[in-house]
C-alpha positions in Angstrom: 4.6 9.5 -17.0 3.9 6.0 -18.3 1.6 4.2 -15.8 0.6 0.5 -15.7 -2.5 -0.5 -13.7 -2.1 -4.0 -12.3 -5.2 -5.6 -10.9 -4.6 -7.8 -7.8 -8.0 -9.2 -6.7 -6.3 -10.9 -3.7 -8.8 -11.7 -1.1 -7.1 -14.4 0.9 -5.0 -12.5 3.4 -7.8 -12.4 5.9 -11.1 -14.1 6.8 -13.5 -11.3 5.8 -14.2 -11.4 2.0 -14.9 -8.4 -0.3 -11.5 -7.0 -1.5 -11.8 -9.4 -4.5 -13.9 -6.6 -6.1 -11.5 -3.8 -5.4 -9.7 -3.6 -8.8 -12.9 -3.4 -10.7 -14.3 -0.8 -8.3 -11.3 1.4 -9.1 -11.8 0.9 -12.8 -15.5 1.8 -12.5 -14.5 4.9 -10.5 -12.5 6.0 -13.5 -8.9 5.7 -12.4 -7.6 5.2 -16.0 -9.6 8.1 -17.4 -8.7 10.4 -14.4 -4.9 9.8 -14.9 -5.1 10.2 -18.6 -6.9 13.5 -18.0 -3.7 14.6 -16.2 -1.6 13.9 -19.3 -0.2 10.5 -18.3 0.0 7.5 -20.5 -2.0 4.6 -18.9 -2.0 0.9 -19.7 -4.4 -1.4 -17.9 -2.6 -4.8 -17.6 -5.8 -6.4 -16.3 -5.8 -8.7 -13.3 -2.9 -10.9 -12.4 -3.5 -14.7 -12.4 -1.7 -16.2 -9.4 -2.0 -19.8 -10.6 -2.3 -22.7 -8.3 -2.0 -22.3 -4.5 1.4 -23.3 -3.2 1.8 -26.2 -0.9 2.7 -24.8 2.5 3.6 -25.9 6.0 3.2 -23.8 9.1 0.9 -23.0 12.0 -2.6 -24.4 11.5 -4.3 -21.1 12.2 -2.8 -19.3 9.2 -5.5 -18.1 6.7 -4.8 -19.4 3.1 -1.0 -19.3 3.3 -0.7 -21.3 0.0 -2.9 -18.7 -1.9 -0.9 -15.8 -0.4 2.4 -17.4 -1.4 1.1 -17.9 -4.9 0.0 -14.2 -5.1 3.3 -13.1 -3.7 5.3 -14.9 -6.3 3.1 -13.7 -9.2 3.0 -10.1 -8.1 6.7 -10.0 -7.4 7.5 -11.3 -10.9 5.0 -9.0 -12.6 6.0 -5.9 -10.8 9.7 -6.5 -11.4 9.3 -6.5 -15.2 7.1 -3.4 -15.4 8.7 -0.1 -16.6 7.4 3.3 -15.8 5.1 3.5 -12.7 3.1 0.5 -11.6 -0.1 1.0 -9.6 -1.3 -2.2 -7.9 -5.0 -2.2 -7.5 -6.0 -4.4 -4.6 -7.0 -6.5 -3.1 -6.1 -6.8 0.6 -2.8 -5.6 2.0 -1.3 -9.1 1.7 -0.6 -8.0 -1.9 2.2 -5.9 -0.6 4.3 -9.0 0.2 4.6 -9.3 -3.6 4.3 -5.7 -4.8 6.9 -4.2 -2.5 9.3 -7.2 -2.9 8.9 -6.8 -6.7 9.6 -3.1 -6.5 12.7 -3.7 -4.3 14.0 -6.3 -6.9 13.3 -3.9 -9.7 15.1 -1.1 -7.9 18.1 -3.4 -7.3 18.1 -4.4 -11.0 18.6 -0.7 -11.8 21.3 -0.2 -9.2 19.0 1.6 -6.7 17.7 1.2 -3.2 14.0 1.2 -2.4 12.3 3.4 0.1 8.7 2.8 1.3 6.1 5.1 2.8 3.4 3.0 4.6 0.1 4.9 5.0 -1.9 2.6 7.2 -3.6 2.3 10.6 -1.6 -0.9 11.1 2.1 -1.6 11.0 1.7 -5.1 9.5 4.9 -6.3 11.1 3.7 -9.7 12.2 5.1 -12.9 10.8 3.4 -16.2 10.4 4.9 -17.2 13.7 3.7 -14.1 15.7 0.2 -13.5 14.3 -2.6 -14.5 16.6 -5.3 -14.0 14.0 -3.5 -15.9 11.2 -4.5 -13.1 8.8 -1.5 -12.6 6.5 -2.5 -9.1 5.4 -0.8 -8.2 8.8 2.6 -9.5 7.6 3.9 -7.7 4.5 6.3 -5.4 6.2 8.0 -8.2 8.0 8.2 -10.3 4.8 9.7 -7.6 2.5 12.2 -6.6 5.2 13.5 -10.1 5.5 12.3 -11.1 9.0 12.4 -14.7 10.1 9.2 -16.9 10.0 8.3 -17.0 6.3 9.5 -20.6 5.6 7.9 -21.8 2.4 7.2 -18.4 1.0 8.9 -17.2 -2.2 12.6 -16.3 -1.8 13.1 -12.6 -1.2 15.5 -11.2 -3.8 16.3 -7.9 -2.1 15.0 -7.1 1.4 14.1 -3.5 2.1 16.2 -1.8 4.8 13.9 -0.9 7.8 15.8 2.4 7.9 14.2 3.2 4.5 10.6 2.8 5.8 8.3 5.6 7.1 4.9 4.6 8.6 2.3 7.3 9.0 -1.2 7.2 10.4 -0.6 4.3 12.9 -3.3 3.8 15.5 -3.8 0.0 15.8 -0.4 -1.7 16.5 -0.1 -4.9 18.6 2.4 -4.7 21.5 4.7 -7.3 20.0 4.9 -5.4 16.7 5.5 -2.2 18.6 8.3 -3.6 20.6 10.0 -5.1 17.5 9.6 -2.0 15.4 10.9 0.2 18.3 14.2 -1.6 18.0 14.6 -0.7 14.4 15.4 2.5 12.5 12.0 2.7 10.8 10.3 6.1 11.1 7.0 5.5 13.0 4.4 8.2 13.2 1.1 7.4 15.0 -1.9 9.7 15.0 -1.1 11.1 18.5 2.1 12.5 17.1 0.4 13.6 13.9 -2.2 15.5 16.1 0.7 17.4 17.7 2.7 18.2 14.6 0.5 17.6 11.5 1.6 15.4 8.6 3.8 17.9 6.9 6.9 18.1 9.2 7.6 14.3 9.5 6.8 13.7 5.8 9.1 16.6 4.8 11.9 15.1 6.9 11.4 11.6 5.3 11.3 13.0 1.8 14.5 14.9 2.5 16.1 11.6 3.6 15.0 9.9 0.4 16.2 12.8 -1.8 19.6 12.8 0.0 20.0 9.1 -0.8 20.5 9.9 -4.5 19.1 7.8 -7.3 16.5 5.7 -5.5 12.9 4.5 -5.9 10.0 5.3 -3.6 7.0 3.1 -3.2 3.8 4.3 -1.6 1.4 1.8 0.0 -1.9 3.4 0.7 -4.4 1.4 2.8 -8.1 2.6 2.9 -7.9 2.5 6.7 -5.2 5.2 6.7 -8.3 7.4 6.2 -10.9 8.2 8.8 -13.9 5.8 8.4 -16.2 8.8 8.2 -14.9 9.6 4.8 -13.8 6.1 3.7 -16.2 3.4 5.1 -15.3 0.7 2.6 -12.8 -1.3 4.6 -13.2 -4.3 6.9 -10.7 -3.0 9.4 -12.0 0.5 10.3 -10.1 2.3 13.0 -11.4 5.7 14.3 -9.3 8.9 14.1 -7.7 8.5 10.7 -6.5 11.0 8.2 -9.1 13.6 7.1 -9.9 14.4 3.5 -7.6 17.5 3.5 -4.8 15.7 5.4 -4.8 12.8 3.0 -4.7 15.2 0.0 -1.8 17.1 1.6 0.2 13.9 1.9 -0.4 13.0 -1.7 0.4 16.5 -2.9 3.7 16.6 -1.0 4.6 13.2 -2.4 3.8 14.5 -5.9 5.9 17.7 -5.5 8.9 15.6 -4.3 9.1 13.9 -7.7 10.3 10.8 -6.0 7.4 8.3 -6.2 7.9 5.4 -8.6 5.2 2.9 -7.6 1.9 2.7 -5.6 -0.4 0.2 -3.9 -4.1 0.9 -3.4 -5.3 -1.7 -0.9 -8.1 -3.0 1.4 -11.0 -1.5 -0.6 -14.1 -3.6 0.1 -16.8 -2.3 -2.3 -19.5 -4.4 -0.5 -19.0 -2.0 2.5 -19.0 1.2 0.4 -21.7 3.9 0.1 -22.4 4.5 -3.6 -18.7 4.1 -4.5 -17.6 7.1 -2.4 -14.5 5.4 -1.0 -13.4 4.1 -4.4 -13.8 7.7 -5.8 -11.8 9.2 -2.9 -9.0 6.7 -3.5 -9.0 7.7 -7.2 -8.9 11.4 -6.2 -6.0 10.8 -3.9 -4.2 9.0 -6.7 -4.8 12.0 -8.9 -3.3 14.3 -6.2 -0.2 12.0 -6.1 0.1 12.3 -9.9 -0.3 16.1 -10.3 -3.8 17.3 -9.5 -4.0 20.1 -7.0 -6.8 21.2 -4.6 -7.5 24.4 -6.6 -8.2 22.2 -9.7 -11.2 20.6 -8.1 -14.7 21.7 -9.2 -17.4 23.0 -6.9 -20.1 20.3 -6.4 -23.7 20.9 -6.1 -25.8 18.8 -3.7 -29.0 20.5 -4.4 
Protein backbone atom coordinates (compact mmCIF):
# COMPACT_ATOMS: atom_id res chain seq x y z
CA UNK A 1 0.00 0.00 0.00
CA UNK A 2 1.17 3.54 -0.74
CA UNK A 3 0.78 5.62 2.44
CA UNK A 4 1.11 9.38 2.79
CA UNK A 5 1.68 10.87 6.25
CA UNK A 6 0.08 14.30 6.56
CA UNK A 7 1.07 16.31 9.62
CA UNK A 8 -1.74 18.43 11.05
CA UNK A 9 -0.39 20.26 14.12
CA UNK A 10 -3.80 21.77 14.72
CA UNK A 11 -4.09 22.94 18.32
CA UNK A 12 -6.91 25.46 18.09
CA UNK A 13 -10.01 23.32 18.52
CA UNK A 14 -9.90 23.62 22.31
CA UNK A 15 -8.43 25.75 25.07
CA UNK A 16 -5.82 23.31 26.42
CA UNK A 17 -2.63 23.40 24.35
CA UNK A 18 -0.28 20.51 23.57
CA UNK A 19 -1.57 18.69 20.46
CA UNK A 20 0.63 20.98 18.37
CA UNK A 21 3.46 18.54 19.11
CA UNK A 22 1.50 15.43 18.12
CA UNK A 23 2.73 14.94 14.52
CA UNK A 24 6.39 15.09 15.52
CA UNK A 25 5.77 12.73 18.43
CA UNK A 26 4.45 10.13 15.98
CA UNK A 27 7.50 10.66 13.80
CA UNK A 28 9.85 10.24 16.76
CA UNK A 29 7.93 7.08 17.73
CA UNK A 30 8.85 5.66 14.32
CA UNK A 31 5.59 5.59 12.44
CA UNK A 32 7.21 5.78 9.00
CA UNK A 33 9.84 3.17 9.78
CA UNK A 34 7.25 0.86 11.37
CA UNK A 35 4.98 0.96 8.32
CA UNK A 36 7.87 0.53 5.89
CA UNK A 37 8.88 -2.52 7.93
CA UNK A 38 5.49 -4.01 7.07
CA UNK A 39 6.24 -3.62 3.36
CA UNK A 40 4.32 -0.42 2.68
CA UNK A 41 5.57 2.53 0.70
CA UNK A 42 5.54 5.60 2.96
CA UNK A 43 5.87 9.26 1.99
CA UNK A 44 5.93 11.93 4.69
CA UNK A 45 4.30 15.05 3.24
CA UNK A 46 5.40 17.10 6.23
CA UNK A 47 3.05 19.44 8.05
CA UNK A 48 0.19 21.25 6.33
CA UNK A 49 0.31 25.04 6.43
CA UNK A 50 -3.21 26.39 6.97
CA UNK A 51 -2.32 29.95 6.01
CA UNK A 52 -4.09 32.94 7.52
CA UNK A 53 -7.03 32.53 9.90
CA UNK A 54 -10.39 33.11 8.27
CA UNK A 55 -12.55 36.03 9.29
CA UNK A 56 -15.51 34.50 11.09
CA UNK A 57 -18.73 35.61 12.70
CA UNK A 58 -20.59 33.58 15.29
CA UNK A 59 -21.05 33.09 19.02
CA UNK A 60 -18.45 34.96 21.04
CA UNK A 61 -17.50 31.92 23.12
CA UNK A 62 -16.18 29.89 20.19
CA UNK A 63 -12.50 29.01 20.53
CA UNK A 64 -10.44 30.15 17.52
CA UNK A 65 -13.13 29.61 14.85
CA UNK A 66 -11.10 31.44 12.18
CA UNK A 67 -8.10 29.17 12.73
CA UNK A 68 -10.28 26.04 12.68
CA UNK A 69 -11.91 27.18 9.43
CA UNK A 70 -8.50 27.74 7.83
CA UNK A 71 -7.31 24.30 8.91
CA UNK A 72 -10.54 22.72 7.66
CA UNK A 73 -10.10 24.21 4.20
CA UNK A 74 -6.40 23.30 3.99
CA UNK A 75 -6.85 19.70 5.14
CA UNK A 76 -9.90 19.18 2.96
CA UNK A 77 -8.01 20.30 -0.13
CA UNK A 78 -4.84 18.38 0.73
CA UNK A 79 -6.65 15.15 1.56
CA UNK A 80 -8.78 15.28 -1.57
CA UNK A 81 -5.72 15.24 -3.85
CA UNK A 82 -3.82 12.42 -2.12
CA UNK A 83 -3.76 8.98 -3.73
CA UNK A 84 -3.24 5.76 -1.84
CA UNK A 85 -3.89 5.88 1.91
CA UNK A 86 -3.59 9.21 3.75
CA UNK A 87 -2.81 9.13 7.47
CA UNK A 88 -3.53 12.45 9.19
CA UNK A 89 -1.22 12.96 12.17
CA UNK A 90 -2.89 15.27 14.67
CA UNK A 91 -3.46 17.56 16.21
CA UNK A 92 -6.75 17.78 18.05
CA UNK A 93 -9.95 16.24 16.70
CA UNK A 94 -11.03 19.47 15.01
CA UNK A 95 -8.76 18.28 12.19
CA UNK A 96 -11.51 15.78 11.26
CA UNK A 97 -13.67 18.65 9.99
CA UNK A 98 -11.18 18.83 7.13
CA UNK A 99 -9.81 15.31 6.91
CA UNK A 100 -13.16 13.52 6.74
CA UNK A 101 -14.70 16.17 4.48
CA UNK A 102 -11.70 15.75 2.20
CA UNK A 103 -12.03 11.97 2.19
CA UNK A 104 -15.74 12.24 1.38
CA UNK A 105 -14.94 14.56 -1.53
CA UNK A 106 -12.18 12.22 -2.73
CA UNK A 107 -14.53 9.26 -2.55
CA UNK A 108 -17.19 11.13 -4.53
CA UNK A 109 -14.57 12.07 -7.13
CA UNK A 110 -14.06 8.34 -7.61
CA UNK A 111 -17.77 7.58 -7.71
CA UNK A 112 -17.83 6.11 -4.20
CA UNK A 113 -19.58 6.69 -0.87
CA UNK A 114 -17.59 7.23 2.31
CA UNK A 115 -18.15 5.25 5.50
CA UNK A 116 -16.62 6.36 8.82
CA UNK A 117 -15.76 4.48 11.98
CA UNK A 118 -15.40 6.92 14.88
CA UNK A 119 -13.29 5.50 17.74
CA UNK A 120 -13.72 8.04 20.50
CA UNK A 121 -15.06 8.57 24.01
CA UNK A 122 -17.07 11.50 22.60
CA UNK A 123 -19.56 11.72 19.77
CA UNK A 124 -18.38 15.21 18.64
CA UNK A 125 -21.84 16.02 17.29
CA UNK A 126 -22.12 19.57 18.58
CA UNK A 127 -22.34 22.55 16.25
CA UNK A 128 -21.06 26.09 16.86
CA UNK A 129 -24.61 26.91 17.96
CA UNK A 130 -24.97 24.06 20.48
CA UNK A 131 -21.54 23.80 22.10
CA UNK A 132 -21.41 25.21 25.62
CA UNK A 133 -17.62 25.06 25.85
CA UNK A 134 -16.94 26.66 22.46
CA UNK A 135 -14.34 23.96 21.78
CA UNK A 136 -14.67 23.08 18.10
CA UNK A 137 -12.93 19.71 18.47
CA UNK A 138 -16.41 18.64 19.63
CA UNK A 139 -18.03 19.49 16.27
CA UNK A 140 -16.47 17.51 13.40
CA UNK A 141 -19.17 14.85 12.99
CA UNK A 142 -21.86 17.53 12.81
CA UNK A 143 -19.83 19.44 10.23
CA UNK A 144 -18.98 16.62 7.84
CA UNK A 145 -22.54 15.26 7.96
CA UNK A 146 -23.90 18.65 6.88
CA UNK A 147 -25.71 19.78 10.02
CA UNK A 148 -26.84 23.41 10.33
CA UNK A 149 -24.85 25.96 12.32
CA UNK A 150 -21.55 26.18 10.43
CA UNK A 151 -22.07 29.52 8.69
CA UNK A 152 -18.76 30.92 7.49
CA UNK A 153 -16.95 27.57 7.47
CA UNK A 154 -15.72 26.11 4.17
CA UNK A 155 -18.44 24.80 1.87
CA UNK A 156 -18.92 21.07 2.30
CA UNK A 157 -18.60 19.33 -1.10
CA UNK A 158 -20.10 15.96 -0.15
CA UNK A 159 -21.75 15.40 3.26
CA UNK A 160 -21.34 11.97 4.82
CA UNK A 161 -24.60 10.08 5.34
CA UNK A 162 -25.17 9.49 9.07
CA UNK A 163 -26.27 5.95 8.21
CA UNK A 164 -22.66 5.36 7.08
CA UNK A 165 -21.17 6.16 10.50
CA UNK A 166 -20.32 3.78 13.34
CA UNK A 167 -19.21 5.20 16.70
CA UNK A 168 -17.48 2.89 19.16
CA UNK A 169 -16.17 3.49 22.67
CA UNK A 170 -18.63 6.26 23.61
CA UNK A 171 -18.77 7.17 27.29
CA UNK A 172 -18.95 10.99 27.47
CA UNK A 173 -21.84 12.30 25.37
CA UNK A 174 -23.82 15.44 26.20
CA UNK A 175 -27.62 14.99 26.45
CA UNK A 176 -28.29 17.23 23.44
CA UNK A 177 -25.88 15.27 21.27
CA UNK A 178 -27.39 12.00 22.47
CA UNK A 179 -30.91 13.09 21.59
CA UNK A 180 -29.94 14.35 18.14
CA UNK A 181 -27.93 11.25 17.32
CA UNK A 182 -30.69 8.93 18.55
CA UNK A 183 -32.91 10.33 15.83
CA UNK A 184 -30.42 9.27 13.12
CA UNK A 185 -29.36 5.95 11.62
CA UNK A 186 -25.79 6.21 12.93
CA UNK A 187 -24.58 3.11 14.75
CA UNK A 188 -23.80 4.08 18.36
CA UNK A 189 -21.91 1.74 20.67
CA UNK A 190 -21.12 2.97 24.16
CA UNK A 191 -18.85 1.12 26.56
CA UNK A 192 -21.82 -0.27 28.51
CA UNK A 193 -22.93 -2.10 25.39
CA UNK A 194 -19.35 -3.10 24.61
CA UNK A 195 -19.00 -4.55 28.11
CA UNK A 196 -21.96 -6.82 27.35
CA UNK A 197 -21.04 -7.93 23.82
CA UNK A 198 -17.37 -7.11 23.26
CA UNK A 199 -16.15 -5.11 20.30
CA UNK A 200 -16.20 -7.91 17.75
CA UNK A 201 -19.95 -8.44 17.10
CA UNK A 202 -20.93 -4.78 16.47
CA UNK A 203 -17.77 -4.12 14.46
CA UNK A 204 -18.34 -7.25 12.39
CA UNK A 205 -21.90 -6.10 11.65
CA UNK A 206 -20.74 -2.65 10.56
CA UNK A 207 -18.00 -4.04 8.34
CA UNK A 208 -20.57 -6.32 6.72
CA UNK A 209 -22.69 -3.23 5.98
CA UNK A 210 -19.68 -1.51 4.42
CA UNK A 211 -18.75 -4.54 2.34
CA UNK A 212 -22.33 -4.94 1.12
CA UNK A 213 -22.33 -1.34 -0.14
CA UNK A 214 -19.89 -2.32 -2.89
CA UNK A 215 -17.06 -0.09 -4.08
CA UNK A 216 -16.77 2.37 -1.17
CA UNK A 217 -14.13 4.03 1.02
CA UNK A 218 -13.79 3.60 4.79
CA UNK A 219 -12.19 6.23 7.00
CA UNK A 220 -11.05 5.47 10.55
CA UNK A 221 -10.82 8.32 13.06
CA UNK A 222 -8.88 7.17 16.14
CA UNK A 223 -8.86 9.46 19.17
CA UNK A 224 -6.39 8.76 21.98
CA UNK A 225 -9.29 8.93 24.46
CA UNK A 226 -10.87 5.88 22.82
CA UNK A 227 -8.26 4.08 24.91
CA UNK A 228 -8.33 3.69 28.65
CA UNK A 229 -6.16 6.39 30.28
CA UNK A 230 -4.25 3.73 32.19
CA UNK A 231 -2.57 2.74 28.90
CA UNK A 232 -2.82 6.08 27.06
CA UNK A 233 -2.40 9.04 29.43
CA UNK A 234 -1.35 11.62 26.82
CA UNK A 235 -4.70 13.26 26.17
CA UNK A 236 -6.35 16.31 27.67
CA UNK A 237 -9.82 14.71 27.74
CA UNK A 238 -9.27 11.46 29.63
CA UNK A 239 -12.40 9.45 30.36
CA UNK A 240 -12.19 6.27 32.47
CA UNK A 241 -13.23 2.82 31.23
CA UNK A 242 -11.93 3.03 27.69
CA UNK A 243 -10.70 0.28 25.40
CA UNK A 244 -7.95 -1.95 26.77
CA UNK A 245 -4.70 -2.71 24.95
CA UNK A 246 -6.02 -6.01 23.64
CA UNK A 247 -9.46 -4.64 22.70
CA UNK A 248 -7.89 -1.81 20.73
CA UNK A 249 -5.61 -4.18 18.84
CA UNK A 250 -8.55 -6.47 18.12
CA UNK A 251 -10.44 -3.57 16.55
CA UNK A 252 -7.42 -2.65 14.43
CA UNK A 253 -6.82 -6.25 13.36
CA UNK A 254 -10.47 -6.73 12.35
CA UNK A 255 -10.35 -3.51 10.34
CA UNK A 256 -7.16 -4.71 8.68
CA UNK A 257 -8.61 -8.10 7.81
CA UNK A 258 -11.64 -6.45 6.21
CA UNK A 259 -9.42 -4.87 3.55
CA UNK A 260 -11.80 -1.88 3.47
CA UNK A 261 -9.88 0.94 5.20
CA UNK A 262 -8.70 3.72 2.90
CA UNK A 263 -7.70 6.55 5.29
CA UNK A 264 -6.94 7.22 8.96
CA UNK A 265 -6.85 10.01 11.56
CA UNK A 266 -4.64 9.82 14.66
CA UNK A 267 -5.82 12.60 16.95
CA UNK A 268 -5.66 14.27 20.37
CA UNK A 269 -2.15 13.11 21.29
CA UNK A 270 -0.69 15.64 23.75
CA UNK A 271 2.98 14.68 24.23
CA UNK A 272 3.30 17.08 27.18
CA UNK A 273 1.04 14.71 29.13
CA UNK A 274 2.77 11.49 28.01
CA UNK A 275 5.00 9.16 30.01
CA UNK A 276 8.25 8.63 28.09
CA UNK A 277 6.35 8.52 24.82
CA UNK A 278 4.27 5.46 25.74
CA UNK A 279 1.02 6.79 24.24
CA UNK A 280 2.68 7.80 20.98
CA UNK A 281 4.26 4.35 20.70
CA UNK A 282 0.93 2.66 21.41
CA UNK A 283 -0.81 4.69 18.71
CA UNK A 284 1.95 3.69 16.27
CA UNK A 285 1.53 0.05 17.29
CA UNK A 286 -2.22 0.29 16.70
CA UNK A 287 -1.57 1.78 13.27
CA UNK A 288 0.73 -1.17 12.57
CA UNK A 289 -2.08 -3.56 13.53
CA UNK A 290 -4.41 -1.71 11.16
CA UNK A 291 -1.86 -2.16 8.40
CA UNK A 292 -1.05 -5.80 8.76
CA UNK A 293 0.87 -6.55 11.95
CA UNK A 294 -0.60 -9.28 14.15
CA UNK A 295 -0.35 -9.98 17.85
CA UNK A 296 1.82 -13.05 17.34
CA UNK A 297 4.38 -10.85 15.51
CA UNK A 298 5.14 -8.89 18.67
CA UNK A 299 8.43 -9.56 20.50
CA UNK A 300 8.69 -10.38 24.17
CA UNK A 301 9.87 -7.37 26.16
CA UNK A 302 12.22 -7.49 29.08
CA UNK A 303 11.71 -5.09 31.95
CA UNK A 304 14.60 -6.44 34.00
